[in-house]
DSSP file (Angstrom, degrees, kcal/mol; ACC not computed):
  #  RESIDUE AA STRUCTURE BP1 BP2  ACC     N-H-->O    O-->H-N    N-H-->O    O-->H-N    TCO  KAPPA ALPHA  PHI   PSI    X-CA   Y-CA   Z-CA
    1    1 A M              0   0    0      0, 0.0     2,-0.5     0, 0.0    57,-0.2   0.000 360.0 360.0 360.0 137.1   -5.7  -13.9  -16.1
    2    2 A S    >   -     0   0    0     55,-2.8     3,-1.5     1,-0.2    57,-0.0  -0.699 360.0-149.8 -87.6 128.2   -2.6  -14.2  -18.3
    3    3 A N  T 3  S+     0   0    0     -2,-0.5    -1,-0.2     1,-0.3    54,-0.0   0.674  95.9  63.2 -67.7 -16.0   -1.4  -17.8  -18.8
    4    4 A N  T 3  S+     0   0    0     53,-0.1     2,-1.0     2,-0.0    -1,-0.3   0.161  70.3 121.1 -94.6  17.8    2.1  -16.4  -19.2
    5    5 A F    <   +     0   0    0     -3,-1.5    52,-0.0    52,-0.1    51,-0.0  -0.728  24.8 143.8 -87.6 107.6    2.2  -15.0  -15.6
    6    6 A K        -     0   0    0     -2,-1.0     9,-0.1     9,-0.0    -1,-0.1  -0.610  37.8-151.1-141.2  78.9    5.1  -16.8  -14.1
    7    7 A P        -     0   0    0      0, 0.0     3,-0.2     0, 0.0    -2,-0.0  -0.258  13.5-176.5 -58.5 136.2    7.0  -14.5  -11.7
    8    8 A T  S    S+     0   0    0      1,-0.1     3,-0.1     2,-0.1     6,-0.1   0.333  73.3  51.2-115.2   5.7   10.7  -15.5  -11.5
    9    9 A K  S    S+     0   0    0      4,-0.1    -1,-0.1     1,-0.1     3,-0.1  -0.196  89.0  78.9-133.0  35.8   12.2  -13.2   -8.9
   10   10 A S  S >  S-     0   0    0      1,-0.4     3,-2.0    -3,-0.2     2,-0.4   0.159  84.7-131.0-137.7  18.5    9.7  -13.7   -6.0
   11   11 A F  T 3  S-     0   0    0      1,-0.3    -1,-0.4    -3,-0.1     0, 0.0  -0.470  80.2 -16.3  68.5-122.3   10.8  -16.9   -4.4
   12   12 A E  T 3  S+     0   0    0     -2,-0.4     2,-0.6    -3,-0.1    -1,-0.3   0.471 104.9 110.2-104.9   3.5    7.8  -19.0   -3.9
   13   13 A I    <   +     0   0    0     -3,-2.0    -3,-0.1     1,-0.2    -4,-0.1  -0.677  38.9 170.9 -71.5 116.2    5.1  -16.3   -4.3
   14   14 A A        +     0   0    0     -2,-0.6     2,-0.3     1,-0.1    -1,-0.2   0.588  51.1  11.3-111.4 -11.8    3.7  -17.3   -7.6
   15   15 A N  S  > S-     0   0    0     -9,-0.1     4,-2.2     1,-0.1     3,-0.2  -0.949  81.8 -88.6-154.3 175.4    0.5  -15.0   -8.0
   16   16 A S  H  > S+     0   0    0     -2,-0.3     4,-2.6     1,-0.2     5,-0.2   0.877 122.6  57.3 -56.5 -39.5   -1.3  -12.0   -6.7
   17   17 A K  H  > S+     0   0    0      1,-0.2     4,-2.7     2,-0.2    -1,-0.2   0.923 108.3  48.8 -58.9 -43.8   -3.3  -14.1   -4.2
   18   18 A G  H  > S+     0   0    0     -3,-0.2     4,-1.7     1,-0.2    -1,-0.2   0.924 111.0  50.1 -58.8 -47.0    0.2  -15.2   -2.7
   19   19 A F  H  X S+     0   0    0     -4,-2.2     4,-1.4     2,-0.2    -2,-0.2   0.840 107.5  53.8 -66.9 -36.6    1.3  -11.6   -2.6
   20   20 A Y  H >X S+     0   0    0     -4,-2.6     4,-2.2     2,-0.2     3,-0.5   0.941 106.9  52.7 -61.4 -48.2   -1.9  -10.6   -0.8
   21   21 A E  H 3X S+     0   0    0     -4,-2.7     4,-2.2     1,-0.3    -2,-0.2   0.885 104.1  54.8 -60.8 -35.2   -1.2  -13.2    1.8
   22   22 A K  H 3X S+     0   0    0     -4,-1.7     4,-2.3     2,-0.2    -1,-0.3   0.866 104.9  55.7 -60.1 -37.1    2.3  -11.8    2.2
   23   23 A L  H <X S+     0   0    0     -4,-1.4     4,-2.5    -3,-0.5    -2,-0.2   0.912 107.1  49.0 -65.0 -44.9    0.4   -8.4    2.9
   24   24 A L  H  X S+     0   0    0     -4,-2.2     4,-2.3     1,-0.2    -2,-0.2   0.890 110.0  49.9 -61.9 -37.4   -1.5  -10.1    5.6
   25   25 A E  H  X S+     0   0    0     -4,-2.2     4,-1.8    -5,-0.2    -2,-0.2   0.883 111.6  48.8 -65.7 -38.7    1.6  -11.6    7.1
   26   26 A E  H  X S+     0   0    0     -4,-2.3     4,-2.6     2,-0.2    -2,-0.2   0.938 110.8  51.4 -65.5 -43.6    3.3   -8.1    7.1
   27   27 A Y  H  X S+     0   0    0     -4,-2.5     4,-3.6     1,-0.2    -2,-0.2   0.894 107.4  52.4 -60.1 -41.1    0.2   -6.7    8.7
   28   28 A N  H  X S+     0   0    0     -4,-2.3     4,-1.7     2,-0.2    -1,-0.2   0.919 109.2  50.0 -60.9 -40.9    0.4   -9.4   11.5
   29   29 A D  H  X S+     0   0    0     -4,-1.8     4,-1.4     2,-0.2     3,-0.4   0.962 114.0  45.8 -58.9 -52.4    4.0   -8.4   12.2
   30   30 A F  H  < S+     0   0    0     -4,-2.6     3,-0.5     9,-0.3     6,-0.2   0.921 107.9  56.3 -54.2 -48.7    2.9   -4.7   12.3
   31   31 A D  H  < S+     0   0    0     -4,-3.6     3,-0.5     1,-0.3    -1,-0.2   0.858 108.0  48.2 -57.7 -35.8   -0.1   -5.5   14.5
   32   32 A R  H  < S+     0   0    0     -4,-1.7    -1,-0.3    -3,-0.4     2,-0.3   0.794 129.6  22.6 -76.2 -24.2    2.3   -7.1   17.2
   33   33 A E  S >< S+     0   0    0     -4,-1.4     3,-1.9    -3,-0.5    -1,-0.3  -0.664  70.7 173.7-143.1  79.6    4.6   -4.2   17.1
   34   34 A H  T 3  S+     0   0    0     -3,-0.5   101,-0.5     1,-0.3    -3,-0.1   0.496  77.0  54.7 -75.3   1.3    2.9   -1.2   15.8
   35   35 A L  T 3  S+     0   0    0     99,-0.1    -1,-0.3    -5,-0.1     3,-0.1   0.117  78.8 113.3-115.7  19.5    5.7    1.2   16.4
   36   36 A N    <>  -     0   0    0     -3,-1.9     4,-1.8    -6,-0.2     5,-0.2  -0.821  55.0-157.4 -87.2 113.8    8.2   -0.8   14.4
   37   37 A P  H  > S+     0   0    0      0, 0.0     4,-3.0     0, 0.0     5,-0.2   0.822  88.8  56.9 -64.9 -28.3    9.1    1.2   11.3
   38   38 A R  H  > S+     0   0    0      2,-0.2     4,-2.3     1,-0.2     5,-0.2   0.918 108.2  46.5 -69.5 -41.9   10.2   -1.9    9.3
   39   39 A Y  H  > S+     0   0    0      2,-0.2     4,-1.7     1,-0.2    -9,-0.3   0.880 114.0  48.6 -64.4 -37.7    6.9   -3.5    9.7
   40   40 A A  H  X S+     0   0    0     -4,-1.8     4,-2.1     2,-0.2    -2,-0.2   0.913 115.0  43.8 -71.7 -45.1    5.1   -0.3    8.8
   41   41 A I  H  X S+     0   0    0     -4,-3.0     4,-3.0     1,-0.2     5,-0.2   0.932 114.3  49.7 -65.5 -41.6    7.2    0.3    5.7
   42   42 A N  H  X S+     0   0    0     -4,-2.3     4,-2.0    -5,-0.2    -2,-0.2   0.855 109.5  51.6 -67.9 -33.8    7.1   -3.3    4.6
   43   43 A S  H  X S+     0   0    0     -4,-1.7     4,-2.6   -17,-0.2    -1,-0.2   0.937 113.2  45.1 -60.1 -50.9    3.3   -3.4    5.0
   44   44 A A  H  X S+     0   0    0     -4,-2.1     4,-2.5     1,-0.2     5,-0.2   0.909 111.7  52.1 -69.4 -36.5    2.9   -0.2    2.9
   45   45 A I  H  X S+     0   0    0     -4,-3.0     4,-2.6     1,-0.2    -1,-0.2   0.951 112.8  44.9 -58.8 -45.1    5.4   -1.5    0.2
   46   46 A T  H  X S+     0   0    0     -4,-2.0     4,-0.9    -5,-0.2    -2,-0.2   0.907 111.9  53.1 -75.5 -34.4    3.5   -4.8   -0.2
   47   47 A S  H >< S+     0   0    0     -4,-2.6     3,-0.7     1,-0.2     4,-0.3   0.955 114.6  40.9 -55.5 -51.5    0.1   -3.0   -0.3
   48   48 A W  H >< S+     0   0    0     -4,-2.5     3,-1.5     1,-0.2     4,-0.5   0.830 109.7  57.8 -71.2 -32.1    1.2   -0.8   -3.0
   49   49 A H  H 3X S+     0   0    0     -4,-2.6     4,-1.9     1,-0.3     3,-0.3   0.629  86.1  79.3 -75.6  -9.3    3.1   -3.5   -5.0
   50   50 A L  H <X S+     0   0    0     -4,-0.9     4,-2.9    -3,-0.7    -1,-0.3   0.757  84.5  63.8 -60.1 -24.5   -0.1   -5.4   -5.2
   51   51 A T  H <> S+     0   0    0     -3,-1.5     4,-1.6    -4,-0.3    -1,-0.2   0.893 103.9  46.2 -68.8 -37.3   -0.9   -3.0   -8.0
   52   52 A D  H  > S+     0   0    0     -4,-0.5     4,-2.6    -3,-0.3    -2,-0.2   0.946 113.6  48.0 -63.7 -48.6    2.0   -4.3  -10.0
   53   53 A W  H  X S+     0   0    0     -4,-1.9     4,-2.6     1,-0.2     5,-0.2   0.936 114.0  43.7 -62.3 -52.2    1.1   -7.9   -9.3
   54   54 A T  H  X>S+     0   0    0     -4,-2.9     4,-2.3     2,-0.2     5,-0.8   0.847 113.4  53.8 -63.7 -30.1   -2.6   -7.7  -10.2
   55   55 A Y  I  X>S+     0   0    0     -4,-1.6     4,-2.0    -5,-0.3     5,-1.4   0.972 114.7  40.0 -63.0 -54.4   -1.7   -5.5  -13.3
   56   56 A Q  I  <5S+     0   0    0     -4,-2.6    -2,-0.2     1,-0.2    -1,-0.2   0.852 121.9  41.7 -61.3 -36.4    0.7   -8.2  -14.6
   57   57 A E  I  <5S+     0   0    0     -4,-2.6   -55,-2.8    -5,-0.2    -1,-0.2   0.848 136.3   6.1 -79.9 -32.4   -1.4  -11.1  -13.7
   58   58 A F  I  <5S+     0   0    0     -4,-2.3    -3,-0.2    -5,-0.2    -2,-0.2   0.649 129.6  36.5-130.3 -24.2   -4.9   -9.9  -14.7
   59   59 A F  I ><<S+     0   0    0     -4,-2.0     3,-1.3    -5,-0.8     6,-0.3   0.474  73.6 101.4-124.8  -4.6   -4.8   -6.5  -16.5
   60   60 A K  T 3 <S+     0   0    0     -5,-1.4    -1,-0.1     1,-0.3    -4,-0.1   0.786  94.4  38.3 -59.6 -32.1   -1.8   -6.2  -18.7
   61   61 A L  T 3  S+     0   0    0     -6,-0.2    -1,-0.3    -3,-0.1     2,-0.2   0.391  85.2 122.1 -93.2  -2.6   -3.8   -6.9  -21.9
   62   62 A D    X   -     0   0    0     -3,-1.3     3,-1.4     1,-0.2    -3,-0.1  -0.519  65.4-135.6 -71.2 131.5   -6.8   -5.0  -20.9
   63   63 A T  G >  S+     0   0    0      1,-0.3     3,-0.6    -2,-0.2    -1,-0.2   0.719 101.8  60.9 -58.3 -31.5   -7.5   -2.2  -23.5
   64   64 A R  G 3  S+     0   0    0      1,-0.2     2,-0.4    -5,-0.0    -1,-0.3   0.822 105.6  47.3 -63.3 -33.0   -8.1    0.4  -20.8
   65   65 A F  G <  S+     0   0    0     -3,-1.4     2,-0.3    -6,-0.3    -1,-0.2  -0.422  81.4 125.1-115.7  53.2   -4.5    0.0  -19.4
   66   66 A Q    <   -     0   0    0     -3,-0.6     9,-0.1    -2,-0.4    -5,-0.1  -0.851  67.8 -92.8-110.7 156.1   -2.3    0.2  -22.4
   67   67 A D        +     0   0    0     -2,-0.3     2,-0.3     7,-0.1     9,-0.2  -0.305  51.4 173.9 -57.8 141.7    0.6    2.5  -23.0
   68   68 A S  E     -A   75   0A   0      7,-2.6     7,-3.0     2,-0.1     2,-0.5  -0.961  32.9-118.9-144.8 165.8   -0.3    5.7  -24.8
   69   69 A R  E     +A   74   0A   0     -2,-0.3     2,-0.4     5,-0.2     5,-0.2  -0.935  31.9 172.6-105.3 125.2    1.2    9.0  -25.9
   70   70 A E  E >  S-A   73   0A   0      3,-3.1     3,-0.9    -2,-0.5    -2,-0.1  -0.990  71.8 -12.6-132.4 121.2   -0.5   12.1  -24.5
   71   71 A N  T 3  S-     0   0    0     -2,-0.4    -1,-0.1     1,-0.3     3,-0.1   0.869 128.7 -52.8  53.5  44.9    1.1   15.5  -25.1
   72   72 A R  T 3  S+     0   0    0      1,-0.2     2,-0.4    -3,-0.0    -1,-0.3   0.714 119.7 109.4  63.1  28.8    4.4   14.1  -26.4
   73   73 A K  E <   -A   70   0A   0     -3,-0.9    -3,-3.1     2,-0.0     2,-0.4  -0.998  68.6-126.5-132.7 140.0    4.6   11.9  -23.2
   74   74 A T  E     -A   69   0A   0     -2,-0.4     2,-0.5    -5,-0.2    -5,-0.2  -0.690  18.8-160.7 -84.5 131.8    4.2    8.2  -22.8
   75   75 A I  E     -A   68   0A   0     -7,-3.0    -7,-2.6    -2,-0.4     2,-0.2  -0.962  20.5-133.1-107.1 123.4    1.7    7.2  -20.2
   76   76 A S     >  -     0   0    0     -2,-0.5     4,-2.0    -9,-0.2     5,-0.2  -0.485   9.5-126.6 -83.3 153.9    2.3    3.6  -19.1
   77   77 A G  H  > S+     0   0    0      2,-0.2     4,-2.2     1,-0.2     5,-0.2   0.908 112.6  55.8 -58.8 -48.4   -0.5    1.1  -18.8
   78   78 A L  H  > S+     0   0    0      1,-0.2     4,-2.8     2,-0.2    -1,-0.2   0.902 106.5  48.7 -54.5 -47.2    0.6    0.3  -15.4
   79   79 A S  H  > S+     0   0    0      1,-0.2     4,-2.1     2,-0.2    -1,-0.2   0.903 110.9  50.0 -63.0 -39.5    0.2    4.0  -14.3
   80   80 A K  H  X S+     0   0    0     -4,-2.0     4,-2.0     2,-0.2    -1,-0.2   0.881 112.7  47.7 -69.1 -36.5   -3.2    4.2  -15.8
   81   81 A Y  H  X S+     0   0    0     -4,-2.2     4,-2.4     2,-0.2    -2,-0.2   0.924 111.5  50.6 -69.3 -42.3   -4.2    1.0  -13.9
   82   82 A Q  H  X S+     0   0    0     -4,-2.8     4,-2.1     1,-0.2    -2,-0.2   0.861 110.3  49.7 -67.3 -35.3   -2.7    2.3  -10.7
   83   83 A D  H  X S+     0   0    0     -4,-2.1     4,-1.3     2,-0.2    -1,-0.2   0.943 109.0  53.1 -66.6 -45.3   -4.7    5.6  -11.1
   84   84 A Y  H  X S+     0   0    0     -4,-2.0     4,-0.8     1,-0.2     3,-0.4   0.909 109.5  47.6 -55.7 -44.8   -7.8    3.6  -11.7
   85   85 A L  H >X S+     0   0    0     -4,-2.4     4,-2.1     1,-0.2     3,-0.7   0.882 105.3  59.8 -62.3 -38.0   -7.3    1.6   -8.4
   86   86 A K  H 3< S+     0   0    0     -4,-2.1    -1,-0.2     1,-0.3    -2,-0.2   0.745  98.5  58.4 -65.1 -22.2   -6.7    4.9   -6.5
   87   87 A V  H 3< S+     0   0    0     -4,-1.3    -1,-0.3    -3,-0.4    -2,-0.2   0.836 112.7  39.8 -72.1 -34.6  -10.1    6.0   -7.5
   88   88 A H  H << S+     0   0    0     -4,-0.8    -2,-0.2    -3,-0.7    -1,-0.2   0.684 134.1  20.7 -87.8 -24.3  -11.5    3.0   -5.8
   89   89 A C    ><  -     0   0    0     -4,-2.1     3,-2.1    -5,-0.1     4,-0.3  -0.682  64.4-179.2-142.7  87.2   -9.2    3.1   -2.9
   90   90 A P  T >  S+     0   0    0      0, 0.0     3,-1.7     0, 0.0     4,-0.4   0.772  76.2  75.4 -64.7 -19.2   -7.6    6.5   -2.4
   91   91 A E  T >> S+     0   0    0      1,-0.3     4,-1.4     2,-0.2     3,-1.1   0.755  79.4  75.1 -59.2 -23.6   -5.6    5.2    0.6
   92   92 A L  H <> S+     0   0    0     -3,-2.1     4,-2.1     1,-0.3    -1,-0.3   0.855  83.7  65.5 -61.3 -31.2   -3.3    3.5   -2.0
   93   93 A E  H <> S+     0   0    0     -3,-1.7     4,-2.1    -4,-0.3    -1,-0.3   0.804 100.5  49.7 -66.5 -28.9   -1.8    6.9   -2.8
   94   94 A Y  H <> S+     0   0    0     -3,-1.1     4,-2.5    -4,-0.4    -1,-0.2   0.823 110.3  50.7 -75.8 -30.2   -0.4    7.0    0.8
   95   95 A M  H  X S+     0   0    0     -4,-1.4     4,-2.3    -3,-0.3    -2,-0.2   0.907 111.0  48.6 -71.7 -37.2    1.0    3.5    0.4
   96   96 A R  H  X S+     0   0    0     -4,-2.1     4,-2.8     2,-0.2     5,-0.3   0.946 110.5  51.1 -60.8 -48.3    2.6    4.7   -2.9
   97   97 A A  H  X S+     0   0    0     -4,-2.1     4,-3.0     1,-0.2     5,-0.2   0.922 113.8  44.0 -50.7 -54.7    4.0    7.8   -1.2
   98   98 A I  H  X S+     0   0    0     -4,-2.5     4,-1.9     1,-0.2     5,-0.3   0.849 112.3  52.4 -67.3 -33.4    5.6    5.8    1.6
   99   99 A T  H  X S+     0   0    0     -4,-2.3     4,-1.6     2,-0.2    -2,-0.2   0.887 117.7  35.7 -61.8 -45.1    6.9    3.1   -0.8
  100  100 A N  H  X S+     0   0    0     -4,-2.8     4,-2.6     2,-0.2     6,-0.3   0.834 116.1  55.8 -80.9 -32.3    8.6    5.6   -3.0
  101  101 A G  H  X>S+     0   0    0     -4,-3.0     5,-1.6    -5,-0.3     4,-0.6   0.899 113.3  40.1 -64.9 -38.9    9.6    7.9   -0.2
  102  102 A S  H  <5S+     0   0    0     -4,-1.9     3,-0.3    -5,-0.2    -1,-0.2   0.893 116.9  49.5 -76.9 -40.3   11.4    5.0    1.7
  103  103 A K  H  <5S+     0   0    0     -4,-1.6    -2,-0.2    -5,-0.3    -1,-0.2   0.935 123.4  29.6 -67.4 -39.2   12.9    3.5   -1.4
  104  104 A H  H  <5S-     0   0    0     -4,-2.6    -1,-0.2    -5,-0.1    -2,-0.2   0.376 104.9-120.7 -98.4   6.8   14.3    6.8   -2.7
  105  105 A C  T  <5 -     0   0    0     -4,-0.6    -3,-0.2    -3,-0.3    -4,-0.1   0.899  41.1-165.1  49.5  47.8   14.8    8.5    0.6
  106  106 A K      < -     0   0    0     -5,-1.6     2,-0.7    -6,-0.3    -1,-0.2  -0.345  15.5-151.2 -64.4 139.9   12.6   11.3   -0.3
  107  107 A V        +     0   0    0     -3,-0.1     2,-0.4    -2,-0.0    -1,-0.1  -0.927  37.2 144.8-110.8 104.5   12.7   14.4    1.7
  108  108 A N        -     0   0    0     -2,-0.7    -2,-0.0     1,-0.1    -7,-0.0  -0.993  41.7-156.8-144.2 131.2    9.2   16.0    1.5
  109  109 A L  S >  S+     0   0    0     -2,-0.4     3,-1.0     3,-0.1    31,-0.5   0.804  74.5  90.0 -83.4 -23.7    7.4   17.8    4.2
  110  110 A E  T 3  S+     0   0    0      1,-0.3    29,-0.2    29,-0.2    -2,-0.0  -0.590 106.8   0.0 -70.8 123.7    4.0   17.1    2.6
  111  111 A N  T 3  S+     0   0    0     27,-0.7    -1,-0.3    -2,-0.4    28,-0.2   0.939  90.2 175.5  64.5  49.2    2.6   13.9    3.9
  112  112 A R  E <   -B  138   0B   0     26,-1.9    26,-3.1    -3,-1.0     2,-0.4  -0.547  23.5-131.6 -84.8 151.3    5.5   13.2    6.2
  113  113 A T  E     +B  137   0B   0     24,-0.2     2,-0.3    -2,-0.2    24,-0.2  -0.799  39.3 140.3-101.2 141.8    5.4   10.2    8.6
  114  114 A E  E     -B  136   0B   0     22,-2.1    22,-3.1    -2,-0.4     2,-0.5  -0.950  53.1 -81.5-162.5-178.7    6.3   10.4   12.3
  115  115 A I  E     -B  135   0B   0     -2,-0.3    20,-0.2    20,-0.2   -80,-0.0  -0.837  43.5-131.8 -93.6 121.6    5.2    9.0   15.7
  116  116 A S        -     0   0    0     18,-3.5    18,-0.1    -2,-0.5     2,-0.1  -0.300  23.8-103.8 -69.1 157.6    2.2   10.8   17.3
  117  117 A D        -     0   0    0     16,-0.1     2,-0.3    15,-0.0    17,-0.2  -0.436  41.7-171.6 -70.0 155.7    2.2   11.9   21.0
  118  118 A G        -     0   0    0     15,-0.1    14,-0.3    -2,-0.1    13,-0.0  -0.982  30.1-142.7-148.4 156.5    0.1    9.7   23.2
  119  119 A D  S    S+     0   0    0     12,-1.9     2,-0.3    -2,-0.3    13,-0.2   0.498  84.6  51.0 -97.6  -7.4   -1.0    9.9   26.8
  120  120 A F  S    S-     0   0    0     11,-1.6     5,-0.1     5,-0.0    10,-0.0  -0.938  93.6 -93.2-129.2 155.7   -0.6    6.2   27.6
  121  121 A D    >>  -     0   0    0     -2,-0.3     4,-1.4     1,-0.2     3,-1.1  -0.459  30.1-141.6 -61.9 126.2    2.2    3.6   27.2
  122  122 A P  T 34 S+     0   0    0      0, 0.0     5,-0.2     0, 0.0    -1,-0.2   0.679  98.0  48.4 -66.4 -15.6    1.7    1.8   23.9
  123  123 A Y  T 34 S+     0   0    0      1,-0.1     3,-0.1     3,-0.1    -2,-0.1   0.482 115.7  41.8-102.4  -7.6    2.8   -1.5   25.4
  124  124 A E  T <4 S+     0   0    0     -3,-1.1     2,-0.4     1,-0.1    -1,-0.1   0.544 111.5  55.5-116.1  -5.4    0.6   -1.4   28.4
  125  125 A Y  S  < S-     0   0    0     -4,-1.4     2,-0.3    -5,-0.1    -1,-0.1  -0.960  90.3-103.2-126.9 147.3   -2.6    0.0   26.9
  126  126 A D    >>  -     0   0    0     -2,-0.4     4,-1.7     1,-0.1     3,-0.7  -0.448  24.6-145.7 -61.0 124.6   -4.7   -1.2   24.0
  127  127 A R  T 34 S+     0   0    0     -2,-0.3     5,-0.3     1,-0.2    -1,-0.1   0.777  99.3  55.3 -68.6 -24.4   -3.9    1.1   21.0
  128  128 A Y  T 34 S+     0   0    0      1,-0.2    -1,-0.2     3,-0.1    -2,-0.1   0.739 117.4  32.2 -78.4 -22.9   -7.6    0.8   19.9
  129  129 A D  T <4 S+     0   0    0     -3,-0.7     2,-0.3     1,-0.1    -2,-0.2   0.555 117.5  49.3-109.9 -14.0   -9.0    2.0   23.2
  130  130 A F  S  < S-     0   0    0     -4,-1.7     2,-1.3    -5,-0.1    -1,-0.1  -0.927  84.1-107.6-135.4 150.0   -6.4    4.5   24.4
  131  131 A L        +     0   0    0     -2,-0.3   -12,-1.9    -3,-0.1   -11,-1.6  -0.685  58.3 154.8 -80.5  96.3   -4.5    7.5   23.0
  132  132 A V        -     0   0    0     -2,-1.3   -11,-0.1    -5,-0.3   -16,-0.1  -0.779  52.3 -78.8-118.5 164.0   -1.0    5.9   22.7
  133  133 A P        +     0   0    0      0, 0.0     2,-0.3     0, 0.0   -16,-0.1  -0.414  60.6 160.9 -65.3 141.0    1.8    6.8   20.3
  134  134 A R        -     0   0    0    -17,-0.2   -18,-3.5   -18,-0.1     2,-0.4  -0.958  44.2 -81.9-151.3 163.6    1.3    5.6   16.9
  135  135 A F  E     +B  115   0B   0   -101,-0.5    13,-2.4    -2,-0.3    14,-0.6  -0.601  50.5 175.8 -72.7 128.0    2.5    6.2   13.3
  136  136 A V  E     -BC 114 147B   0    -22,-3.1   -22,-2.1    -2,-0.4     2,-0.5  -0.839  30.4-132.6-126.4 166.4    0.7    9.0   11.6
  137  137 A I  E     -BC 113 146B   0      9,-2.3     9,-2.5    -2,-0.3     2,-0.5  -0.992  26.2-157.8-119.3 122.8    1.0   10.8    8.2
  138  138 A I  E     -BC 112 145B   0    -26,-3.1   -26,-1.9    -2,-0.5     2,-0.7  -0.923  10.4-154.1-108.3 120.4    1.0   14.6    8.7
  139  139 A N     >  -     0   0    0      5,-2.1     4,-2.0    -2,-0.5     5,-0.4  -0.835   6.7-163.6 -87.1 112.7    0.0   17.0    5.8
  140  140 A D  T  4 S+     0   0    0     -2,-0.7    -1,-0.2   -31,-0.5   -30,-0.1   0.806  86.8  60.9 -76.5 -22.3    1.9   20.2    6.7
  141  141 A A  T  4 S+     0   0    0      1,-0.2    -1,-0.2    -3,-0.1   -31,-0.0   0.905 126.3  14.8 -66.3 -41.3   -0.4   22.2    4.3
  142  142 A T  T  4 S-     0   0    0      2,-0.1    -2,-0.2    -3,-0.1    -1,-0.2   0.477  94.8-130.3-113.3  -1.8   -3.5   21.3    6.3
  143  143 A N     <  +     0   0    0     -4,-2.0     2,-0.2     1,-0.2    -3,-0.2   0.666  51.3 160.2  56.4  18.8   -1.9   20.0    9.5
  144  144 A E        -     0   0    0     -5,-0.4    -5,-2.1     1,-0.0     2,-0.5  -0.516  29.4-154.1 -67.0 128.7   -4.1   17.0    9.2
  145  145 A E  E     -C  138   0B   0     -7,-0.2     2,-0.4    -2,-0.2    -7,-0.2  -0.972  12.3-171.4-110.6 125.0   -2.9   14.0   11.1
  146  146 A I  E     -C  137   0B   0     -9,-2.5    -9,-2.3    -2,-0.5     2,-0.3  -0.954  26.4-119.2-119.6 132.2   -3.9   10.6    9.7
  147  147 A Y  E  >  -C  136   0B   0     -2,-0.4     4,-1.6   -11,-0.2   -11,-0.2  -0.530  17.3-148.0 -70.9 126.2   -3.4    7.3   11.5
  148  148 A F  H  > S+     0   0    0    -13,-2.4     4,-3.0    -2,-0.3    -1,-0.2   0.894  96.2  53.9 -57.3 -41.9   -1.2    5.1    9.3
  149  149 A E  H  > S+     0   0    0    -14,-0.6     4,-2.9     1,-0.2     5,-0.3   0.910 102.7  56.7 -69.2 -34.4   -2.8    1.8   10.5
  150  150 A D  H  > S+     0   0    0      2,-0.2     4,-2.0     1,-0.2    -1,-0.2   0.959 113.1  41.9 -58.3 -49.1   -6.3    3.1    9.6
  151  151 A L  H  X S+     0   0    0     -4,-1.6     4,-2.1     1,-0.2     5,-0.2   0.958 113.1  51.0 -60.8 -50.7   -5.1    3.7    5.9
  152  152 A L  H  X S+     0   0    0     -4,-3.0     4,-2.0     1,-0.2    -2,-0.2   0.902 111.1  49.0 -58.2 -44.0   -3.2    0.5    5.8
  153  153 A L  H  X S+     0   0    0     -4,-2.9     4,-2.5     1,-0.2     5,-0.2   0.837 108.2  54.1 -64.3 -31.9   -6.4   -1.5    7.0
  154  154 A K  H  X S+     0   0    0     -4,-2.0     4,-2.1    -5,-0.3    -1,-0.2   0.913 110.2  47.1 -71.2 -35.1   -8.6    0.3    4.4
  155  155 A T  H  X S+     0   0    0     -4,-2.1     4,-2.3     2,-0.2    -2,-0.2   0.860 111.0  52.5 -77.5 -27.7   -6.1   -0.9    1.6
  156  156 A I  H  X S+     0   0    0     -4,-2.0     4,-2.7    -5,-0.2    -2,-0.2   0.943 110.9  46.4 -61.5 -49.9   -6.1   -4.5    3.1
  157  157 A E  H  X S+     0   0    0     -4,-2.5     4,-1.8     1,-0.2     5,-0.3   0.908 113.2  49.0 -65.9 -38.7   -9.9   -4.6    3.0
  158  158 A F  H  X S+     0   0    0     -4,-2.1     4,-2.4    -5,-0.2    -1,-0.2   0.941 112.1  47.2 -66.0 -42.7   -9.9   -3.3   -0.5
  159  159 A W  H  X S+     0   0    0     -4,-2.3     4,-3.2     2,-0.2     5,-0.4   0.902 109.3  57.2 -61.9 -45.6   -7.2   -5.9   -1.6
  160  160 A K  H  X S+     0   0    0     -4,-2.7     4,-1.8     1,-0.2    -1,-0.2   0.931 113.3  38.6 -54.5 -48.5   -9.3   -8.7    0.2
  161  161 A V  H  X S+     0   0    0     -4,-1.8     4,-2.1     2,-0.2    -1,-0.2   0.904 118.2  47.8 -73.9 -45.3  -12.4   -7.8   -1.9
  162  162 A F  H  X S+     0   0    0     -4,-2.4     4,-2.2    -5,-0.3    -2,-0.2   0.931 112.7  47.6 -61.3 -49.0  -10.6   -7.1   -5.1
  163  163 A I  H  X S+     0   0    0     -4,-3.2     4,-2.0     1,-0.2    -1,-0.2   0.891 111.0  51.6 -63.6 -42.1   -8.5  -10.2   -5.0
  164  164 A N  H  X S+     0   0    0     -4,-1.8     4,-0.6    -5,-0.4    -1,-0.2   0.901 108.0  51.0 -62.1 -43.3  -11.4  -12.4   -4.2
  165  165 A E  H  < S+     0   0    0     -4,-2.1     3,-0.5     1,-0.2    -2,-0.2   0.873 111.2  50.3 -61.1 -39.9  -13.4  -11.0   -7.1
  166  166 A L  H  < S+     0   0    0     -4,-2.2    -2,-0.2     1,-0.2    -1,-0.2   0.901 113.7  44.3 -66.8 -38.8  -10.4  -11.7   -9.4
  167  167 A Y  H  <        0   0    0     -4,-2.0    -1,-0.2     1,-0.2    -2,-0.2   0.437 360.0 360.0 -88.4  -1.9  -10.0  -15.3   -8.2
  168  168 A N     <        0   0    0     -4,-0.6    -1,-0.2    -3,-0.5    -2,-0.2   0.440 360.0 360.0-118.3 360.0  -13.8  -16.2   -8.3
């Protein structure tokens, strides 16, 4: 851990563990209202930005994750670190796509987000037991429909284990 890690633009969140707790709070909001796009986007953004927080706090000086020149192009240490994390948690790539897509208003048909059809009212039936409308990510190339919440929960579990290892 870097002794110089002192975030100055994050209000009272002072470390990666605090940012992970923010992710849990974001998910709790989403869990209460699973069709609220703000809660979904905020959860994805926080999950993805934990890559920045953990890099800055724990891995910025790690020799594996230093800036380098490859084929006349600079590859940032942060990008190397994020690629490393995506090997261990591929679902982070979806969080990255949602984060950048919502931030930059990306129009891209591959891995687009939408609300799925459902046979039951989402507020009268448990979404874990019934086919209710929910946020999905659809890959137009394969027509695969992936439940956003399943991906998000996998990233939350990944971060839980990863953060605990870093702080223990």
